[in-house]
C-alpha positions as a Markdown table, in Angstrom:
| # | Residue | x | y | z |
|---|---|---|---|---|
| 1 | Met | 43.5 | 89.0 | -25.0 |
| 2 | Thr | 42.0 | 92.0 | -26.6 |
| 3 | Phe | 42.8 | 95.7 | -26.2 |
| 4 | Gly | 40.5 | 98.7 | -26.6 |
| 5 | Pro | 41.5 | 101.7 | -28.7 |
| 6 | Ser | 43.0 | 103.5 | -25.7 |
| 7 | Ala | 45.1 | 100.5 | -24.7 |
| 8 | Gln | 46.3 | 100.1 | -28.3 |
| 9 | Arg | 47.3 | 103.7 | -28.5 |
| 10 | Val | 49.3 | 103.3 | -25.2 |
| 11 | Leu | 51.1 | 100.3 | -26.6 |
| 12 | Leu | 51.9 | 102.1 | -29.9 |
| 13 | Gly | 53.1 | 105.0 | -27.9 |
| 14 | Ile | 55.4 | 102.7 | -25.8 |
| 15 | Ala | 56.7 | 101.2 | -29.0 |
| 16 | Phe | 57.4 | 104.6 | -30.5 |
| 17 | Val | 59.2 | 106.0 | -27.4 |
| 18 | Ser | 61.3 | 102.8 | -27.0 |
| 19 | Ala | 62.4 | 103.0 | -30.6 |
| 20 | Ile | 63.4 | 106.6 | -30.1 |
| 21 | Ala | 65.3 | 105.6 | -26.9 |
| 22 | Ala | 67.1 | 102.8 | -28.8 |
| 23 | Ala | 68.2 | 105.4 | -31.5 |
| 24 | Val | 69.4 | 107.8 | -28.8 |
| 25 | Ala | 71.3 | 105.1 | -27.0 |
| 26 | Thr | 73.0 | 104.1 | -30.2 |
| 27 | Phe | 74.1 | 107.6 | -31.1 |
| 28 | Met | 75.5 | 108.1 | -27.6 |
| 29 | Met | 78.3 | 105.7 | -28.3 |
| 30 | Pro | 81.6 | 107.5 | -29.1 |
| 31 | Pro | 83.7 | 106.5 | -32.1 |
| 32 | Val | 86.4 | 103.9 | -31.5 |
| 33 | Val | 89.9 | 103.6 | -33.1 |
| 34 | Gln | 89.3 | 100.6 | -35.3 |
| 35 | Leu | 85.7 | 101.0 | -36.4 |
| 36 | Gly | 85.1 | 104.7 | -35.9 |
| 37 | Thr | 81.3 | 105.5 | -35.9 |
| 38 | Leu | 80.5 | 102.1 | -37.4 |
| 39 | Val | 80.8 | 100.8 | -33.9 |
| 40 | Arg | 77.3 | 102.1 | -33.4 |
| 41 | Leu | 75.9 | 99.8 | -36.1 |
| 42 | Val | 77.9 | 96.8 | -34.8 |
| 43 | Val | 76.8 | 97.3 | -31.2 |
| 44 | Phe | 73.2 | 97.9 | -32.2 |
| 45 | His | 73.3 | 94.6 | -34.2 |
| 46 | Gly | 74.7 | 92.8 | -31.1 |
| 47 | Ala | 71.9 | 94.3 | -28.9 |
| 48 | Tyr | 69.3 | 93.4 | -31.4 |
| 49 | Thr | 70.6 | 89.8 | -31.5 |
| 50 | Trp | 70.3 | 89.5 | -27.8 |
| 51 | Val | 66.7 | 90.5 | -27.8 |
| 52 | Asn | 66.0 | 88.4 | -30.9 |
| 53 | Met | 67.4 | 85.3 | -29.1 |
| 54 | Gly | 65.3 | 86.2 | -26.1 |
| 55 | Leu | 62.1 | 86.3 | -28.3 |
| 56 | Phe | 62.8 | 82.8 | -29.5 |
| 57 | Thr | 63.5 | 81.6 | -26.0 |
| 58 | Val | 60.3 | 83.1 | -24.6 |
| 59 | Ala | 58.3 | 81.7 | -27.5 |
| 60 | Gly | 59.6 | 78.3 | -26.6 |
| 61 | Leu | 58.9 | 78.7 | -22.9 |
| 62 | Val | 55.4 | 80.1 | -23.5 |
| 63 | Ser | 54.7 | 77.2 | -25.9 |
| 64 | Ala | 55.7 | 74.7 | -23.2 |
| 65 | Ala | 53.3 | 76.4 | -20.9 |
| 66 | Phe | 50.6 | 76.0 | -23.6 |
| 67 | Leu | 51.3 | 72.3 | -24.0 |
| 68 | Val | 51.0 | 71.8 | -20.2 |
| 69 | Ser | 47.9 | 74.0 | -19.7 |
| 70 | Gly | 46.1 | 73.7 | -23.0 |
| 71 | Arg | 44.9 | 77.3 | -22.8 |
| 72 | Ile | 44.5 | 78.8 | -26.2 |
| 73 | Gly | 45.1 | 82.3 | -24.8 |
| 74 | Ile | 48.6 | 81.3 | -24.0 |
| 75 | Tyr | 49.0 | 80.0 | -27.5 |
| 76 | Ala | 48.1 | 83.4 | -28.8 |
| 77 | Trp | 51.1 | 84.8 | -26.9 |
| 78 | Ser | 53.5 | 82.1 | -28.1 |
| 79 | Thr | 52.3 | 82.8 | -31.7 |
| 80 | Ala | 52.9 | 86.5 | -31.3 |
| 81 | Phe | 56.4 | 85.9 | -29.9 |
| 82 | Arg | 57.2 | 83.4 | -32.7 |
| 83 | Arg | 56.1 | 85.6 | -35.5 |
| 84 | Leu | 57.9 | 88.6 | -34.2 |
| 85 | Ala | 61.1 | 86.6 | -33.5 |
| 86 | Val | 61.0 | 85.1 | -37.1 |
| 87 | Val | 60.5 | 88.4 | -38.8 |
| 88 | Ala | 63.1 | 90.0 | -36.5 |
| 89 | Trp | 65.7 | 87.3 | -37.4 |
| 90 | Ile | 65.2 | 87.8 | -41.1 |
| 91 | Val | 65.9 | 91.6 | -40.6 |
| 92 | Asn | 68.7 | 90.8 | -38.2 |
| 93 | Thr | 70.5 | 88.6 | -40.8 |
| 94 | Ala | 70.5 | 91.4 | -43.3 |
| 95 | Leu | 71.7 | 93.8 | -40.6 |
| 96 | Gly | 74.5 | 91.5 | -39.6 |
| 97 | Met | 75.7 | 91.1 | -43.1 |
| 98 | Leu | 75.6 | 94.9 | -43.7 |
| 99 | Ser | 77.5 | 95.6 | -40.5 |
| 100 | Ala | 80.1 | 93.0 | -41.4 |
| 101 | Tyr | 80.6 | 94.4 | -44.9 |
| 102 | Leu | 80.8 | 98.0 | -43.8 |
| 103 | Ser | 83.2 | 97.2 | -40.9 |
| 104 | Trp | 85.5 | 94.7 | -42.5 |
| 105 | Gly | 85.0 | 95.3 | -46.2 |
| 106 | Ser | 83.6 | 91.8 | -46.8 |
| 107 | Val | 81.2 | 89.1 | -45.6 |
| 108 | Asn | 83.1 | 86.0 | -44.5 |
| 109 | Leu | 80.7 | 83.2 | -45.4 |
| 110 | Ala | 83.1 | 80.7 | -43.7 |
| 111 | Glu | 82.6 | 82.5 | -40.3 |
| 112 | Pro | 81.0 | 79.9 | -38.0 |
| 113 | Arg | 78.5 | 82.4 | -36.4 |
| 114 | Leu | 77.4 | 83.6 | -39.8 |
| 115 | Gln | 76.8 | 80.0 | -40.9 |
| 116 | Val | 74.7 | 79.6 | -37.8 |
| 117 | Thr | 72.8 | 82.7 | -38.7 |
| 118 | Phe | 71.9 | 81.2 | -42.1 |
| 119 | Val | 70.9 | 77.8 | -40.5 |
| 120 | Leu | 68.6 | 79.6 | -38.2 |
| 121 | Leu | 67.3 | 81.7 | -41.1 |
| 122 | Phe | 66.4 | 78.5 | -42.9 |
| 123 | Leu | 64.7 | 77.1 | -39.7 |
| 124 | Cys | 62.8 | 80.4 | -39.5 |
| 125 | Gly | 61.5 | 79.8 | -43.1 |
| 126 | Val | 60.3 | 76.3 | -42.0 |
| 127 | Val | 58.6 | 77.6 | -38.9 |
| 128 | Leu | 56.9 | 80.4 | -40.9 |
| 129 | Ala | 55.7 | 77.9 | -43.5 |
| 130 | Leu | 54.3 | 75.6 | -40.8 |
| 131 | Asp | 52.6 | 78.5 | -39.1 |
| 132 | Phe | 50.8 | 79.8 | -42.1 |
| 133 | Phe | 50.1 | 76.6 | -44.0 |
| 134 | Val | 49.5 | 74.2 | -41.2 |
| 135 | Gly | 49.0 | 76.3 | -38.0 |
| 136 | Arg | 48.0 | 73.4 | -35.7 |
| 137 | Pro | 48.6 | 74.8 | -32.1 |
| 138 | Arg | 50.4 | 71.8 | -30.6 |
| 139 | Leu | 52.6 | 71.3 | -33.7 |
| 140 | Met | 53.5 | 75.0 | -33.6 |
| 141 | Ala | 54.2 | 74.8 | -29.9 |
| 142 | Leu | 56.6 | 71.9 | -30.5 |
| 143 | Ala | 58.2 | 73.9 | -33.3 |
| 144 | Asp | 58.8 | 76.8 | -31.0 |
| 145 | Ile | 60.5 | 74.6 | -28.4 |
| 146 | Val | 62.7 | 72.9 | -31.1 |
| 147 | Met | 63.6 | 76.3 | -32.5 |
| 148 | Ala | 64.6 | 77.7 | -29.2 |
| 149 | Thr | 66.7 | 74.6 | -28.4 |
| 150 | Ala | 68.3 | 74.6 | -31.8 |
| 151 | Leu | 69.2 | 78.3 | -31.5 |
| 152 | Trp | 71.0 | 78.0 | -28.2 |
| 153 | Trp | 72.7 | 74.7 | -29.2 |
| 154 | Leu | 74.0 | 76.2 | -32.4 |
| 155 | Ile | 75.0 | 79.6 | -30.9 |
| 156 | Leu | 76.9 | 78.0 | -28.0 |
| 157 | Ala | 78.6 | 75.6 | -30.3 |
| 158 | Ala | 79.8 | 78.2 | -32.8 |
| 159 | Arg | 83.2 | 79.8 | -32.5 |
| 160 | Asp | 83.7 | 83.5 | -33.1 |
| 161 | Val | 86.6 | 84.1 | -35.5 |
| 162 | Val | 85.9 | 87.7 | -36.6 |
| 163 | His | 86.3 | 89.6 | -33.3 |
| 164 | Pro | 87.3 | 88.7 | -29.7 |
| 165 | Asp | 84.8 | 87.0 | -27.5 |
| 166 | Ser | 82.3 | 89.4 | -25.9 |
| 167 | Pro | 83.8 | 92.6 | -27.2 |
| 168 | Val | 81.1 | 94.7 | -25.6 |
| 169 | Met | 81.6 | 93.2 | -22.2 |
| 170 | Asn | 85.3 | 93.7 | -22.4 |
| 171 | Ser | 84.8 | 97.4 | -23.3 |
| 172 | Gly | 84.4 | 100.4 | -21.0 |
| 173 | Trp | 81.0 | 101.8 | -19.8 |
| 174 | Glu | 81.0 | 104.3 | -22.7 |
| 175 | Ile | 80.2 | 101.2 | -24.8 |
| 176 | Lys | 78.5 | 99.0 | -22.3 |
| 177 | Gly | 76.1 | 101.7 | -21.0 |
| 178 | Pro | 74.6 | 102.5 | -24.4 |
| 179 | Phe | 74.6 | 98.7 | -25.3 |
| 180 | Phe | 72.4 | 97.9 | -22.3 |
| 181 | Gly | 70.2 | 100.9 | -23.0 |
| 182 | Ile | 69.7 | 99.6 | -26.6 |
| 183 | Val | 68.9 | 96.1 | -25.3 |
| 184 | Ala | 66.3 | 97.5 | -22.8 |
| 185 | Ser | 64.7 | 99.8 | -25.4 |
| 186 | Ile | 64.4 | 97.1 | -28.0 |
| 187 | Ala | 63.1 | 94.6 | -25.4 |
| 188 | Val | 60.3 | 97.1 | -24.4 |
| 189 | Phe | 59.6 | 97.7 | -28.1 |
| 190 | Ala | 59.3 | 94.0 | -28.7 |
| 191 | Leu | 57.0 | 93.4 | -25.7 |
| 192 | Ala | 54.7 | 96.2 | -26.8 |
| 193 | Val | 54.5 | 94.8 | -30.4 |
| 194 | Thr | 54.0 | 91.3 | -29.1 |
| 195 | Ala | 51.1 | 92.4 | -27.0 |
| 196 | Leu | 49.5 | 94.0 | -30.0 |
| 197 | Leu | 50.2 | 90.8 | -32.1 |
| 198 | Ser | 48.8 | 88.5 | -29.4 |
| 199 | Ala | 45.5 | 90.4 | -29.5 |
| 200 | Arg | 45.4 | 90.1 | -33.3 |
| 201 | Val | 46.1 | 86.3 | -33.1 |
| 202 | Ser | 43.3 | 86.0 | -30.5 |
| 203 | Asp | 40.9 | 87.7 | -32.9 |
| 204 | Glu | 42.1 | 85.4 | -35.8 |
| 205 | Leu | 41.4 | 82.3 | -33.7 |
| 206 | Ala | 38.0 | 83.5 | -32.8 |
| 207 | Glu | 37.1 | 84.6 | -36.3 |
| 208 | Ser | 38.2 | 81.3 | -37.8 |
| 209 | Gly | 35.9 | 79.5 | -35.4 |
| 210 | Ala | 38.8 | 77.5 | -34.0 |
| 211 | Val | 37.8 | 78.5 | -30.5 |
| 212 | Pro | 35.1 | 80.6 | -28.9 |
| 213 | Arg | 36.0 | 84.3 | -28.6 |
| 214 | Asp | 36.1 | 84.1 | -24.7 |
| 215 | Glu | 38.5 | 81.2 | -24.8 |
| 216 | Ala | 40.8 | 83.1 | -27.2 |
| 217 | Ala | 41.0 | 86.1 | -24.8 |
């Protein structure tokens, strides 16, 4: 898939507006007794994580569709979702550690969900290396499916010992409302960026001679 200059500007505009919307939703949250205004960073991190997990999941699903159909255009989308998900997880890991340190004064390396985060960070490194040093479509599609499966298996198996289960869902709408606003805004941002990345991947495939340009579209 390719986009003309006007379509690219529209996608960049959508990404910009959604980023602003995420910031506005974050600052709409009122301070809470225990965390004060730091609740905004913690909730933003939680919303970011939801979308990041969604990116890995969609990458796995799109890769499965590629394996079934064999259409390289679908592979361009799965590659875009994968690359954004991996980079986002690297940033998310740093953001999670920062929010933990600022909120509780330390980073508890024994916390199960933090350990899962590091395992997934390692897997991201493996996937990234395979992508750029091997890059065979079917291998990468399988890697996407394995990554999505590992993510959900590890997340669902991990216990949360730092804060109560689903703290946002157990809060009032003064927290839940902005949270869902952040999730929606980051999701729109991610989709816009993924669309731009998929076009770039299509061009890379065509320029490398791996497939004809019309097949990469």
